[in-house]
C-alpha positions in Angstrom: 0.0 0.0 0.0 1.2 3.5 -0.7 -0.2 7.0 -0.2 -1.9 8.5 -3.2 -3.4 11.9 -2.5 -5.4 14.1 -0.2 -8.6 15.5 -1.6 -9.9 19.0 -0.7 -13.1 20.6 -2.0 -12.6 24.0 -3.6 -15.0 26.8 -4.6 -12.5 28.6 -7.0 -10.1 26.3 -8.7 -8.1 29.1 -10.3 -7.5 30.9 -7.0 -6.6 27.6 -5.3 -4.2 26.5 -8.1 -2.5 29.9 -7.9 -2.2 29.5 -4.1 -0.6 26.1 -4.4 1.8 27.3 -7.2 3.1 29.8 -4.6 4.0 26.7 -2.5 5.7 25.0 -5.4 3.0 22.6 -6.6 1.9 22.3 -10.2 -1.0 20.7 -12.0 -0.1 17.2 -13.1 -3.5 16.1 -14.5 -7.2 17.1 -14.7 -10.4 15.1 -15.1 -13.6 16.8 -16.2 -16.7 14.7 -15.5 -19.7 16.1 -17.4 -22.1 13.4 -16.1 -21.1 14.0 -12.4 -20.7 17.8 -13.0 -17.3 18.0 -11.3 -13.6 18.6 -12.1 -10.7 16.9 -10.4 -7.3 18.7 -10.5 -4.2 16.9 -9.2 -1.2 18.8 -8.0 2.3 17.7 -7.0 5.7 19.2 -6.2 8.6 18.9 -8.7 10.3 16.4 -6.3 7.2 14.3 -6.1 6.7 14.4 -9.9 10.2 12.7 -10.3 8.8 9.7 -8.3 6.3 8.9 -11.0 3.1 7.0 -10.1 4.1 6.8 -6.4 4.1 10.5 -6.0 2.0 12.3 -3.3 -0.6 14.6 -4.7 -3.3 17.0 -3.6 -6.6 16.5 -5.4 -8.7 19.6 -5.8 -12.4 18.7 -6.3 -14.6 21.4 -7.9 -18.3 20.6 -7.9 -19.8 22.6 -10.8 -22.7 25.0 -10.1 -26.2 23.5 -10.6 -27.7 23.7 -14.1 -30.8 25.4 -12.7 -28.8 28.4 -11.6 -28.9 27.8 -7.8 -25.8 29.1 -6.0 -22.7 26.8 -6.1 -21.6 24.9 -3.0 -19.4 26.7 -0.5 -17.2 25.1 2.0 -16.4 26.1 5.6 -14.5 24.3 8.3 -17.2 21.7 8.8 -16.2 19.6 5.7 -12.5 19.8 5.9 -9.8 18.5 8.2 -6.7 19.5 10.2 -4.1 20.6 7.7 -1.7 19.6 4.9 2.0 19.8 5.7 5.0 20.6 3.5 8.7 20.7 4.2 10.4 23.8 2.8 14.1 24.6 2.1 13.8 28.1 3.8 10.8 28.9 5.8 11.5 32.6 5.9 11.8 32.8 2.1 8.7 30.7 1.6 6.6 32.9 4.0 8.0 36.1 2.4 7.0 34.9 -1.1 3.5 34.0 0.1 3.1 37.3 2.0 4.3 39.3 -1.1 1.5 37.6 -3.0 -1.1 38.7 -0.5 -1.3 35.5 1.6 -1.9 36.1 5.3 0.7 34.3 7.5 -1.7 33.1 10.2 1.1 31.6 12.4 4.4 33.2 11.6 7.6 31.2 11.8 8.8 32.9 15.0 10.8 29.8 15.9 12.4 29.5 12.5 10.7 26.1 12.1 7.0 26.3 11.6 4.3 28.5 10.0 0.7 28.2 9.0 -1.2 29.8 6.1 -4.6 29.0 4.6 -5.9 28.3 1.1 -8.6 30.5 -0.4 -11.1 28.0 1.0 -9.7 28.3 4.5 -7.8 25.0 4.7 -4.7 25.2 6.9 -1.3 24.5 5.4 1.6 23.9 7.7 5.1 24.8 6.5 8.0 23.1 8.2 11.7 24.1 7.9 13.8 21.3 6.4 16.6 20.3 8.7 17.3 22.4 11.8 15.3 25.4 12.6 16.6 28.7 11.3 17.8 31.3 13.8 15.0 33.7 14.9 14.8 36.7 12.6 12.6 39.7 12.1 10.0 40.5 11.0 9.0 36.9 11.9 10.3 36.8 15.5 7.9 39.5 16.7 5.0 39.0 14.3 1.7 38.2 16.0 -0.6 35.4 15.0 -3.5 36.4 12.7 -6.8 34.6 12.8 -6.8 30.9 13.2 -5.0 28.0 11.7 
C-alpha cells in the first residue's frame, strides 16, 4: 500500500491553483466529469513528480454549479480537516514569497521552524523548515498570530 493523495473541495479552482503554485505545486492532470458535474485537478511538487506514479498529490475537487442556476456549494470548516504539511528549504523565504503575493501568514515562523497559512477556502497549510530550525529573525520573531489555523 502507498499514499496516493489528499482531496480537498474548492470553490474557486483558479484561485486555489494559484495559491498552491506559490507553495511549489503544479497541476499534473485534470479530469472533467460532465455526467457527475465535477472537475478533479491533481497537483504535485517537482520532487514528487520525479517519483512517478508513487508521488504524493493534492486532489482539488470542484463541484460545478447546478444547471438550474442555484448558487454553487461553499465550504467552511465543517467539511475539511486539520491541515496539509509541506517541508520547505527556507521557511522565511517561503513565507515572504506568500506574503508578497497577499497571503496572510496566520502563524508566523517565530521559531524558524513552523508556520501556518490558509488556502482561499480556509484549509490550513503547515510549513516546516527542512533540517534544523533557522535562527529567529525579524520580522517573523515578533510578528503576532493572525486569525486561526
